[in-house]
N, CA, C and O atoms as a GROMACS GRO file, in nm:
protein
  520
    1MET      N    1   0.092  -0.125  -0.009
    1MET     CA    2  -0.002   0.012   0.015
    1MET      C    3   0.057   0.146   0.019
    1MET      O    4   0.110   0.189   0.121
    2THR      N    5   0.047   0.215  -0.096
    2THR     CA    6   0.138   0.352  -0.121
    2THR      C    7   0.066   0.445  -0.089
    2THR      O    8  -0.054   0.428  -0.107
    3ALA      N    9   0.114   0.584  -0.029
    3ALA     CA   10   0.051   0.683  -0.001
    3ALA      C   11   0.073   0.767  -0.144
    3ALA      O   12   0.164   0.720  -0.213
    4HIS      N   13   0.006   0.881  -0.200
    4HIS     CA   14   0.049   0.969  -0.287
    4HIS      C   15   0.022   1.119  -0.242
    4HIS      O   16  -0.082   1.173  -0.203
    5SER      N   17   0.126   1.160  -0.256
    5SER     CA   18   0.093   1.343  -0.220
    5SER      C   19   0.047   1.413  -0.312
    5SER      O   20   0.106   1.405  -0.420
    6THR      N   21  -0.047   1.485  -0.302
    6THR     CA   22  -0.132   1.570  -0.387
    6THR      C   23  -0.160   1.713  -0.318
    6THR      O   24  -0.142   1.732  -0.198
    7SER      N   25  -0.204   1.807  -0.405
    7SER     CA   26  -0.193   1.930  -0.369
    7SER      C   27  -0.272   1.958  -0.243
    7SER      O   28  -0.236   2.049  -0.169
    8SER      N   29  -0.391   1.876  -0.211
    8SER     CA   30  -0.451   1.902  -0.102
    8SER      C   31  -0.414   1.800   0.027
    8SER      O   32  -0.478   1.803   0.132
    9GLY      N   33  -0.308   1.715   0.002
    9GLY     CA   34  -0.284   1.659   0.116
    9GLY      C   35  -0.187   1.557   0.078
    9GLY      O   36  -0.091   1.581   0.005
   10VAL      N   37  -0.220   1.416   0.141
   10VAL     CA   38  -0.183   1.277   0.140
   10VAL      C   39  -0.310   1.197   0.083
   10VAL      O   40  -0.414   1.220   0.146
   11GLU      N   41  -0.320   1.113  -0.018
   11GLU     CA   42  -0.393   1.025  -0.091
   11GLU      C   43  -0.377   0.902  -0.045
   11GLU      O   44  -0.284   0.838  -0.093
   12LEU      N   45  -0.455   0.843   0.049
   12LEU     CA   46  -0.444   0.694   0.048
   12LEU      C   47  -0.514   0.591  -0.008
   12LEU      O   48  -0.636   0.605  -0.003
   13PRO      N   49  -0.473   0.490  -0.061
   13PRO     CA   50  -0.556   0.402  -0.126
   13PRO      C   51  -0.693   0.349  -0.062
   13PRO      O   52  -0.699   0.366   0.060
   14LEU      N   53  -0.788   0.298  -0.112
   14LEU     CA   54  -0.904   0.295  -0.044
   14LEU      C   55  -0.866   0.154   0.003
   14LEU      O   56  -0.810   0.075  -0.072
   15VAL      N   57  -0.898   0.124   0.134
   15VAL     CA   58  -0.895  -0.014   0.206
   15VAL      C   59  -1.016  -0.047   0.237
   15VAL      O   60  -1.074   0.045   0.294
   16ALA      N   61  -1.087  -0.154   0.222
   16ALA     CA   62  -1.200  -0.230   0.233
   16ALA      C   63  -1.207  -0.232   0.379
   16ALA      O   64  -1.110  -0.254   0.452
   17LEU      N   65  -1.353  -0.202   0.426
   17LEU     CA   66  -1.389  -0.208   0.570
   17LEU      C   67  -1.387  -0.366   0.609
   17LEU      O   68  -1.424  -0.455   0.532
   18VAL      N   69  -1.339  -0.387   0.742
   18VAL     CA   70  -1.324  -0.528   0.772
   18VAL      C   71  -1.438  -0.555   0.911
   18VAL      O   72  -1.432  -0.461   0.991
   19LYS      N   73  -1.499  -0.624   0.935
   19LYS     CA   74  -1.598  -0.664   1.052
   19LYS      C   75  -1.500  -0.723   1.151
   19LYS      O   76  -1.412  -0.806   1.125
   20ALA      N   77  -1.528  -0.667   1.274
   20ALA     CA   78  -1.445  -0.701   1.368
   20ALA      C   79  -1.560  -0.713   1.498
   20ALA      O   80  -1.668  -0.660   1.471
   21ASP      N   81  -1.552  -0.772   1.624
   21ASP     CA   82  -1.615  -0.747   1.703
   21ASP      C   83  -1.654  -0.616   1.759
   21ASP      O   84  -1.576  -0.521   1.768
   22HIS      N   85  -1.770  -0.612   1.794
   22HIS     CA   86  -1.822  -0.473   1.811
   22HIS      C   87  -1.808  -0.366   1.746
   22HIS      O   88  -1.817  -0.257   1.803
   23GLY      N   89  -1.780  -0.381   1.589
   23GLY     CA   90  -1.744  -0.281   1.497
   23GLY      C   91  -1.680  -0.334   1.374
   23GLY      O   92  -1.679  -0.454   1.347
   24HIS      N   93  -1.635  -0.258   1.313
   24HIS     CA   94  -1.540  -0.255   1.169
   24HIS      C   95  -1.413  -0.161   1.186
   24HIS      O   96  -1.418  -0.058   1.254
   25TRP      N   97  -1.298  -0.206   1.118
   25TRP     CA   98  -1.212  -0.127   1.103
   25TRP      C   99  -1.196  -0.045   0.991
   25TRP      O  100  -1.220  -0.093   0.881
   26ARG      N  101  -1.157   0.080   1.004
   26ARG     CA  102  -1.165   0.182   0.868
   26ARG      C  103  -1.015   0.272   0.899
   26ARG      O  104  -0.960   0.281   1.009
   27THR      N  105  -0.978   0.324   0.794
   27THR     CA  106  -0.860   0.413   0.786
   27THR      C  107  -0.870   0.550   0.843
   27THR      O  108  -0.974   0.612   0.819
   28THR      N  109  -0.796   0.597   0.903
   28THR     CA  110  -0.837   0.722   0.946
   28THR      C  111  -0.756   0.842   0.860
   28THR      O  112  -0.747   0.793   0.747
   29SER      N  113  -0.696   0.968   0.857
   29SER     CA  114  -0.679   1.075   0.754
   29SER      C  115  -0.529   1.042   0.784
   29SER      O  116  -0.462   1.065   0.683
   30SER      N  117  -0.451   0.994   0.891
   30SER     CA  118  -0.349   0.950   0.914
   30SER      C  119  -0.302   0.842   0.853
   30SER      O  120  -0.184   0.830   0.823
   31GLY      N  121  -0.388   0.759   0.832
   31GLY     CA  122  -0.342   0.609   0.768
   31GLY      C  123  -0.343   0.513   0.876
   31GLY      O  124  -0.296   0.400   0.865
   32THR      N  125  -0.401   0.562   0.988
   32THR     CA  126  -0.366   0.443   1.071
   32THR      C  127  -0.527   0.373   1.066
   32THR      O  128  -0.626   0.434   1.026
   33LEU      N  129  -0.528   0.245   1.111
   33LEU     CA  130  -0.684   0.206   1.133
   33LEU      C  131  -0.731   0.201   1.273
   33LEU      O  132  -0.666   0.164   1.371
   34ARG      N  133  -0.846   0.240   1.270
   34ARG     CA  134  -0.909   0.248   1.392
   34ARG      C  135  -1.055   0.129   1.359
   34ARG      O  136  -1.104   0.077   1.258
   35LEU      N  137  -1.083   0.127   1.505
   35LEU     CA  138  -1.210   0.041   1.512
   35LEU      C  139  -1.336   0.134   1.537
   35LEU      O  140  -1.344   0.217   1.627
   36ILE      N  141  -1.405   0.112   1.469
   36ILE     CA  142  -1.535   0.224   1.465
   36ILE      C  143  -1.650   0.112   1.504
   36ILE      O  144  -1.688   0.018   1.434
   37ILE      N  145  -1.698   0.153   1.646
   37ILE     CA  146  -1.763   0.099   1.758
   37ILE      C  147  -1.924   0.106   1.647
   37ILE      O  148  -1.959   0.210   1.593
   38ASN      N  149  -1.995  -0.015   1.634
   38ASN     CA  150  -2.130  -0.011   1.586
   38ASN      C  151  -2.218   0.013   1.692
   38ASN      O  152  -2.182  -0.008   1.807
   39ALA      N  153  -2.360   0.067   1.659
   39ALA     CA  154  -2.450   0.091   1.744
   39ALA      C  155  -2.506  -0.033   1.790
   39ALA      O  156  -2.511  -0.125   1.708
   40GLY      N  157  -2.547  -0.052   1.904
   40GLY     CA  158  -2.596  -0.153   1.963
   40GLY      C  159  -2.477  -0.255   2.055
   40GLY      O  160  -2.495  -0.360   2.116
   41ALA      N  161  -2.374  -0.186   2.035
   41ALA     CA  162  -2.260  -0.272   2.088
   41ALA      C  163  -2.283  -0.229   2.241
   41ALA      O  164  -2.355  -0.132   2.266
   42ALA      N  165  -2.213  -0.309   2.350
   42ALA     CA  166  -2.188  -0.298   2.445
   42ALA      C  167  -2.165  -0.168   2.495
   42ALA      O  168  -2.090  -0.096   2.428
   43PRO      N  169  -2.223  -0.116   2.617
   43PRO     CA  170  -2.186  -0.012   2.673
   43PRO      C  171  -2.050   0.058   2.733
   43PRO      O  172  -1.976   0.006   2.817
   44VAL      N  173  -2.029   0.200   2.667
   44VAL     CA  174  -1.888   0.266   2.673
   44VAL      C  175  -1.906   0.327   2.818
   44VAL      O  176  -1.996   0.406   2.848
   45ARG      N  177  -1.805   0.279   2.908
   45ARG     CA  178  -1.797   0.311   3.027
   45ARG      C  179  -1.641   0.380   3.062
   45ARG      O  180  -1.534   0.337   3.020
   46PRO      N  181  -1.659   0.486   3.140
   46PRO     CA  182  -1.493   0.546   3.206
   46PRO      C  183  -1.424   0.444   3.256
   46PRO      O  184  -1.464   0.376   3.350
   47ALA      N  185  -1.316   0.428   3.194
   47ALA     CA  186  -1.198   0.339   3.279
   47ALA      C  187  -1.186   0.354   3.396
   47ALA      O  188  -1.212   0.461   3.449
   48PRO      N  189  -1.141   0.245   3.466
   48PRO     CA  190  -1.137   0.241   3.655
   48PRO      C  191  -1.042   0.350   3.668
   48PRO      O  192  -0.943   0.369   3.598
   49GLY      N  193  -1.091   0.431   3.784
   49GLY     CA  194  -0.962   0.561   3.811
   49GLY      C  195  -0.957   0.658   3.705
   49GLY      O  196  -0.850   0.709   3.672
   50VAL      N  197  -1.075   0.691   3.643
   50VAL     CA  198  -1.077   0.798   3.537
   50VAL      C  199  -1.167   0.911   3.597
   50VAL      O  200  -1.288   0.889   3.605
   51ARG      N  201  -1.114   1.032   3.641
   51ARG     CA  202  -1.167   1.111   3.660
   51ARG      C  203  -1.206   1.254   3.574
   51ARG      O  204  -1.106   1.303   3.520
   52ASP      N  205  -1.342   1.334   3.548
   52ASP     CA  206  -1.387   1.403   3.492
   52ASP      C  207  -1.411   1.535   3.547
   52ASP      O  208  -1.476   1.552   3.650
   53THR      N  209  -1.345   1.654   3.459
   53THR     CA  210  -1.373   1.801   3.511
   53THR      C  211  -1.414   1.883   3.403
   53THR      O  212  -1.344   1.903   3.303
   54LEU      N  213  -1.535   1.933   3.424
   54LEU     CA  214  -1.582   2.022   3.323
   54LEU      C  215  -1.523   2.186   3.360
   54LEU      O  216  -1.567   2.251   3.454
   55LEU      N  217  -1.422   2.231   3.273
   55LEU     CA  218  -1.376   2.338   3.290
   55LEU      C  219  -1.456   2.489   3.252
   55LEU      O  220  -1.536   2.486   3.158
   56ASP      N  221  -1.440   2.575   3.300
   56ASP     CA  222  -1.503   2.704   3.250
   56ASP      C  223  -1.521   2.767   3.126
   56ASP      O  224  -1.607   2.850   3.097
   57ASN      N  225  -1.434   2.720   3.057
   57ASN     CA  226  -1.435   2.747   2.906
   57ASN      C  227  -1.487   2.607   2.817
   57ASN      O  228  -1.448   2.578   2.704
   58GLY      N  229  -1.574   2.540   2.891
   58GLY     CA  230  -1.655   2.437   2.794
   58GLY      C  231  -1.565   2.295   2.792
   58GLY      O  232  -1.615   2.183   2.790
   59TYR      N  233  -1.439   2.322   2.791
   59TYR     CA  234  -1.398   2.189   2.780
   59TYR      C  235  -1.351   2.088   2.884
   59TYR      O  236  -1.329   2.125   2.999
   60LEU      N  237  -1.338   1.975   2.850
   60LEU     CA  238  -1.368   1.876   2.947
   60LEU      C  239  -1.229   1.824   2.964
   60LEU      O  240  -1.167   1.798   2.861
   61GLU      N  241  -1.161   1.800   3.100
   61GLU     CA  242  -1.052   1.731   3.132
   61GLU      C  243  -1.057   1.601   3.204
   61GLU      O  244  -1.111   1.587   3.314
   62LEU      N  245  -1.007   1.521   3.147
   62LEU     CA  246  -1.018   1.388   3.174
   62LEU      C  247  -0.885   1.324   3.224
   62LEU      O  248  -0.788   1.316   3.149
   63VAL      N  249  -0.880   1.271   3.371
   63VAL     CA  250  -0.770   1.234   3.421
   63VAL      C  251  -0.745   1.095   3.447
   63VAL      O  252  -0.847   1.054   3.503
   64SER      N  253  -0.667   1.006   3.436
   64SER     CA  254  -0.646   0.867   3.465
   64SER      C  255  -0.547   0.858   3.581
   64SER      O  256  -0.426   0.878   3.571
   65ASP      N  257  -0.630   0.817   3.724
   65ASP     CA  258  -0.560   0.826   3.850
   65ASP      C  259  -0.429   0.669   3.809
   65ASP      O  260  -0.327   0.641   3.873
   66GLU      N  261  -0.471   0.614   3.716
   66GLU     CA  262  -0.378   0.468   3.717
   66GLU      C  263  -0.282   0.508   3.643
   66GLU      O  264  -0.167   0.480   3.679
   67THR      N  265  -0.302   0.576   3.533
   67THR     CA  266  -0.188   0.590   3.454
   67THR      C  267  -0.123   0.753   3.443
   67THR      O  268  -0.018   0.788   3.388
   68GLY      N  269  -0.197   0.811   3.494
   68GLY     CA  270  -0.152   1.000   3.519
   68GLY      C  271  -0.198   1.058   3.372
   68GLY      O  272  -0.171   1.174   3.342
   69ARG      N  273  -0.270   0.968   3.282
   69ARG     CA  274  -0.280   1.019   3.144
   69ARG      C  275  -0.381   1.147   3.168
   69ARG      O  276  -0.472   1.140   3.250
   70ARG      N  277  -0.356   1.261   3.092
   70ARG     CA  278  -0.448   1.375   3.104
   70ARG      C  279  -0.504   1.392   2.950
   70ARG      O  280  -0.429   1.362   2.858
   71TYR      N  281  -0.616   1.433   2.928
   71TYR     CA  282  -0.679   1.432   2.804
   71TYR      C  283  -0.774   1.560   2.821
   71TYR      O  284  -0.837   1.582   2.924
   72PHE      N  285  -0.777   1.649   2.700
   72PHE     CA  286  -0.874   1.765   2.689
   72PHE      C  287  -0.978   1.756   2.574
   72PHE      O  288  -0.950   1.757   2.454
   73CYS      N  289  -1.094   1.747   2.624
   73CYS     CA  290  -1.179   1.735   2.484
   73CYS      C  291  -1.255   1.871   2.488
   73CYS      O  292  -1.289   1.927   2.592
   74HIS      N  293  -1.278   1.918   2.360
   74HIS     CA  294  -1.319   2.003   2.343
   74HIS      C  295  -1.465   2.022   2.360
   74HIS      O  296  -1.536   1.925   2.387
   75PRO      N  297  -1.514   2.144   2.344
   75PRO     CA  298  -1.675   2.132   2.416
   75PRO      C  299  -1.761   2.025   2.377
   75PRO      O  300  -1.830   1.958   2.453
   76ILE      N  301  -1.748   2.011   2.221
   76ILE     CA  302  -1.814   1.889   2.137
   76ILE      C  303  -1.806   1.777   2.199
   76ILE      O  304  -1.904   1.704   2.212
   77GLY      N  305  -1.664   1.744   2.254
   77GLY     CA  306  -1.618   1.636   2.298
   77GLY      C  307  -1.695   1.606   2.460
   77GLY      O  308  -1.739   1.507   2.517
   78ALA      N  309  -1.682   1.749   2.491
   78ALA     CA  310  -1.764   1.741   2.655
   78ALA      C  311  -1.901   1.730   2.622
   78ALA      O  312  -1.961   1.675   2.714
   79ALA      N  313  -1.974   1.758   2.528
   79ALA     CA  314  -2.108   1.705   2.522
   79ALA      C  315  -2.128   1.586   2.489
   79ALA      O  316  -2.230   1.536   2.536
   80MET      N  317  -2.060   1.519   2.417
   80MET     CA  318  -2.065   1.350   2.419
   80MET      C  319  -2.037   1.313   2.505
   80MET      O  320  -2.110   1.219   2.536
   81TRP      N  321  -1.949   1.336   2.587
   81TRP     CA  322  -1.901   1.288   2.730
   81TRP      C  323  -2.027   1.269   2.822
   81TRP      O  324  -2.072   1.166   2.872
   82ILE      N  325  -2.068   1.389   2.830
   82ILE     CA  326  -2.208   1.410   2.924
   82ILE      C  327  -2.325   1.314   2.860
   82ILE      O  328  -2.393   1.247   2.938
   83SER      N  329  -2.348   1.308   2.725
   83SER     CA  330  -2.465   1.244   2.673
   83SER      C  331  -2.425   1.118   2.696
   83SER      O  332  -2.517   1.038   2.714
   84LEU      N  333  -2.283   1.064   2.702
   84LEU     CA  334  -2.292   0.904   2.720
   84LEU      C  335  -2.314   0.872   2.868
   84LEU      O  336  -2.359   0.768   2.915
   85ARG      N  337  -2.275   0.975   2.929
   85ARG     CA  338  -2.282   0.962   3.082
   85ARG      C  339  -2.469   0.956   3.117
   85ARG      O  340  -2.529   0.867   3.177
   86ASP      N  341  -2.516   1.063   3.065
   86ASP     CA  342  -2.652   1.058   3.080
   86ASP      C  343  -2.735   0.961   3.010
   86ASP      O  344  -2.853   0.954   3.045
   87HIS      N  345  -2.691   0.884   2.915
   87HIS     CA  346  -2.759   0.784   2.857
   87HIS      C  347  -2.698   0.642   2.886
   87HIS      O  348  -2.705   0.559   2.795
   88ASP      N  349  -2.636   0.604   3.013
   88ASP     CA  350  -2.574   0.511   3.068
   88ASP      C  351  -2.481   0.422   2.968
   88ASP      O  352  -2.480   0.299   2.968
   89GLY      N  353  -2.421   0.485   2.904
   89GLY     CA  354  -2.301   0.444   2.806
   89GLY      C  355  -2.365   0.391   2.678
   89GLY      O  356  -2.296   0.326   2.600
   90GLN      N  357  -2.466   0.411   2.660
   90GLN     CA  358  -2.538   0.360   2.526
   90GLN      C  359  -2.516   0.472   2.417
   90GLN      O  360  -2.569   0.582   2.407
   91LEU      N  361  -2.423   0.413   2.342
   91LEU     CA  362  -2.366   0.532   2.250
   91LEU      C  363  -2.477   0.564   2.146
   91LEU      O  364  -2.500   0.683   2.124
   92ASP      N  365  -2.540   0.477   2.085
   92ASP     CA  366  -2.658   0.511   1.972
   92ASP      C  367  -2.762   0.583   2.053
   92ASP      O  368  -2.797   0.686   1.996
   93ARG      N  369  -2.810   0.566   2.145
   93ARG     CA  370  -2.907   0.656   2.248
   93ARG      C  371  -2.836   0.823   2.252
   93ARG      O  372  -2.898   0.927   2.227
   94ALA      N  373  -2.703   0.815   2.285
   94ALA     CA  374  -2.635   0.940   2.325
   94ALA      C  375  -2.619   1.026   2.188
   94ALA      O  376  -2.641   1.147   2.180
   95ALA      N  377  -2.578   0.945   2.087
   95ALA     CA  378  -2.557   1.013   1.977
   95ALA      C  379  -2.683   1.058   1.904
   95ALA      O  380  -2.681   1.155   1.827
   96GLN      N  381  -2.804   0.979   1.931
   96GLN     CA  382  -2.971   1.029   1.881
   96GLN      C  383  -3.002   1.164   1.986
   96GLN      O  384  -3.090   1.238   1.943
   97HIS      N  385  -2.962   1.189   2.070
   97HIS     CA  386  -2.996   1.292   2.164
   97HIS      C  387  -2.922   1.424   2.106
   97HIS      O  388  -2.969   1.536   2.084
   98LEU      N  389  -2.784   1.373   2.089
   98LEU     CA  390  -2.717   1.507   2.035
   98LEU      C  391  -2.749   1.550   1.905
   98LEU      O  392  -2.731   1.664   1.861
   99ALA      N  393  -2.808   1.431   1.830
   99ALA     CA  394  -2.811   1.489   1.693
   99ALA      C  395  -2.962   1.574   1.703
   99ALA      O  396  -2.979   1.674   1.632
  100GLU      N  397  -3.058   1.532   1.785
  100GLU     CA  398  -3.158   1.617   1.766
  100GLU      C  399  -3.152   1.756   1.822
  100GLU      O  400  -3.206   1.857   1.778
  101ALA      N  401  -3.065   1.740   1.941
  101ALA     CA  402  -3.020   1.888   2.031
  101ALA      C  403  -2.956   1.988   1.914
  101ALA      O  404  -2.989   2.106   1.909
  102TRP      N  405  -2.844   1.919   1.806
  102TRP     CA  406  -2.791   2.001   1.749
  102TRP      C  407  -2.857   2.004   1.623
  102TRP      O  408  -2.797   2.064   1.533
  103GLU      N  409  -2.969   1.952   1.595
  103GLU     CA  410  -3.040   1.979   1.464
  103GLU      C  411  -2.936   1.900   1.354
  103GLU      O  412  -2.911   1.968   1.253
  104ALA      N  413  -2.889   1.800   1.359
  104ALA     CA  414  -2.781   1.733   1.299
  104ALA      C  415  -2.832   1.608   1.235
  104ALA      O  416  -2.944   1.571   1.272
  105ASP      N  417  -2.767   1.535   1.142
  105ASP     CA  418  -2.763   1.434   1.085
  105ASP      C  419  -2.722   1.314   1.183
  105ASP      O  420  -2.606   1.323   1.225
  106GLU      N  421  -2.790   1.214   1.224
  106GLU     CA  422  -2.780   1.122   1.327
  106GLU      C  423  -2.659   1.026   1.322
  106GLU      O  424  -2.584   0.988   1.413
  107LYS      N  425  -2.660   0.988   1.154
  107LYS     CA  426  -2.567   0.893   1.129
  107LYS      C  427  -2.446   0.979   1.134
  107LYS      O  428  -2.366   0.912   1.200
  108ALA      N  429  -2.394   1.079   1.103
  108ALA     CA  430  -2.295   1.165   1.107
  108ALA      C  431  -2.263   1.166   1.291
  108ALA      O  432  -2.170   1.105   1.344
  109VAL      N  433  -2.342   1.231   1.345
  109VAL     CA  434  -2.307   1.233   1.498
  109VAL      C  435  -2.236   1.124   1.516
  109VAL      O  436  -2.115   1.121   1.541
  110ARG      N  437  -2.325   1.010   1.502
  110ARG     CA  438  -2.298   0.843   1.552
  110ARG      C  439  -2.171   0.819   1.491
  110ARG      O  440  -2.094   0.762   1.568
  111ALA      N  441  -2.115   0.849   1.360
  111ALA     CA  442  -1.985   0.830   1.324
  111ALA      C  443  -1.888   0.893   1.378
  111ALA      O  444  -1.793   0.830   1.425
  112ASP      N  445  -1.894   1.014   1.382
  112ASP     CA  446  -1.809   1.088   1.495
  112ASP      C  447  -1.806   1.070   1.617
  112ASP      O  448  -1.698   1.104   1.666
  113MET      N  449  -1.892   1.025   1.701
  113MET     CA  450  -1.902   0.965   1.827
  113MET      C  451  -1.796   0.843   1.845
  113MET      O  452  -1.712   0.815   1.930
  114GLY      N  453  -1.840   0.787   1.729
  114GLY     CA  454  -1.755   0.627   1.733
  114GLY      C  455  -1.612   0.654   1.721
  114GLY      O  456  -1.537   0.588   1.792
  115LEU      N  457  -1.561   0.746   1.638
  115LEU     CA  458  -1.441   0.779   1.606
  115LEU      C  459  -1.386   0.814   1.785
  115LEU      O  460  -1.307   0.748   1.852
  116TRP      N  461  -1.448   0.918   1.818
  116TRP     CA  462  -1.397   1.010   1.947
  116TRP      C  463  -1.387   0.884   2.065
  116TRP      O  464  -1.306   0.877   2.157
  117VAL      N  465  -1.488   0.796   2.034
  117VAL     CA  466  -1.487   0.694   2.184
  117VAL      C  467  -1.384   0.583   2.112
  117VAL      O  468  -1.319   0.523   2.198
  118ASP      N  469  -1.360   0.550   2.003
  118ASP     CA  470  -1.225   0.472   1.979
  118ASP      C  471  -1.104   0.540   2.033
  118ASP      O  472  -1.024   0.469   2.095
  119GLU      N  473  -1.077   0.675   2.019
  119GLU     CA  474  -0.969   0.723   2.048
  119GLU      C  475  -0.939   0.733   2.198
  119GLU      O  476  -0.829   0.717   2.251
  120LEU      N  477  -1.077   0.767   2.266
  120LEU     CA  478  -1.040   0.757   2.424
  120LEU      C  479  -1.019   0.605   2.468
  120LEU      O  480  -0.932   0.577   2.551
  121CYS      N  481  -1.098   0.509   2.413
  121CYS     CA  482  -1.070   0.344   2.464
  121CYS      C  483  -0.915   0.354   2.402
  121CYS      O  484  -0.840   0.283   2.469
  122ASP      N  485  -0.867   0.402   2.324
  122ASP     CA  486  -0.677   0.368   2.263
  122ASP      C  487  -0.637   0.418   2.390
  122ASP      O  488  -0.550   0.354   2.450
  123ALA      N  489  -0.693   0.540   2.452
  123ALA     CA  490  -0.610   0.649   2.546
  123ALA      C  491  -0.620   0.557   2.660
  123ALA      O  492  -0.540   0.584   2.750
  124GLY      N  493  -0.695   0.455   2.680
  124GLY     CA  494  -0.734   0.394   2.833
  124GLY      C  495  -0.812   0.481   2.908
  124GLY      O  496  -0.784   0.486   3.028
  125LEU      N  497  -0.925   0.568   2.859
  125LEU     CA  498  -0.989   0.636   2.933
  125LEU      C  499  -1.127   0.589   2.923
  125LEU      O  500  -1.200   0.633   3.012
  126LEU      N  501  -1.180   0.514   2.841
  126LEU     CA  502  -1.299   0.469   2.823
  126LEU      C  503  -1.265   0.299   2.781
  126LEU      O  504  -1.161   0.249   2.738
  127ARG      N  505  -1.400   0.236   2.813
  127ARG     CA  506  -1.373   0.093   2.794
  127ARG      C  507  -1.528   0.037   2.747
  127ARG      O  508  -1.631   0.081   2.797
  128LEU      N  509  -1.524  -0.046   2.665
  128LEU     CA  510  -1.650  -0.148   2.644
  128LEU      C  511  -1.659  -0.198   2.742
  128LEU      O  512  -1.561  -0.219   2.814
  129GLU      N  513  -1.805  -0.236   2.780
  129GLU     CA  514  -1.839  -0.341   2.900
  129GLU      C  515  -1.896  -0.469   2.789
  129GLU      O  516  -1.975  -0.445   2.698
  130ARG      N  517  -1.850  -0.583   2.813
  130ARG     CA  518  -1.850  -0.694   2.747
  130ARG      C  519  -1.978  -0.778   2.818
  130ARG      O  520  -2.007  -0.891   2.778
   0.00000   0.00000   0.00000
């Protein structure tokens, strides 16, 4: 697999989606593979020892007491975190709620949340309950 540079960035070859437990794999803009979580998958929960603080500027700070890792979420990420917590970790319900509140396409919100959740799972801040 090779990448080609273009005036608008790097063009990556198309990679077929591959099914996996609770989702499918896809490439990101950086060319890495990410697991995109399917609707109806197991609930998403904060990893043990993760503390959250909503900051005055609308950002969310997540800190893992176990790893010391700190992560700052943009206000959109903060809204996703709050919606996940309000909907008992059910990603599809949280996305539906936000799509209605933002008057946005539910599938697009769901896809963005799936990428965001995957990133936080990779960072050890969220986990899927099985």
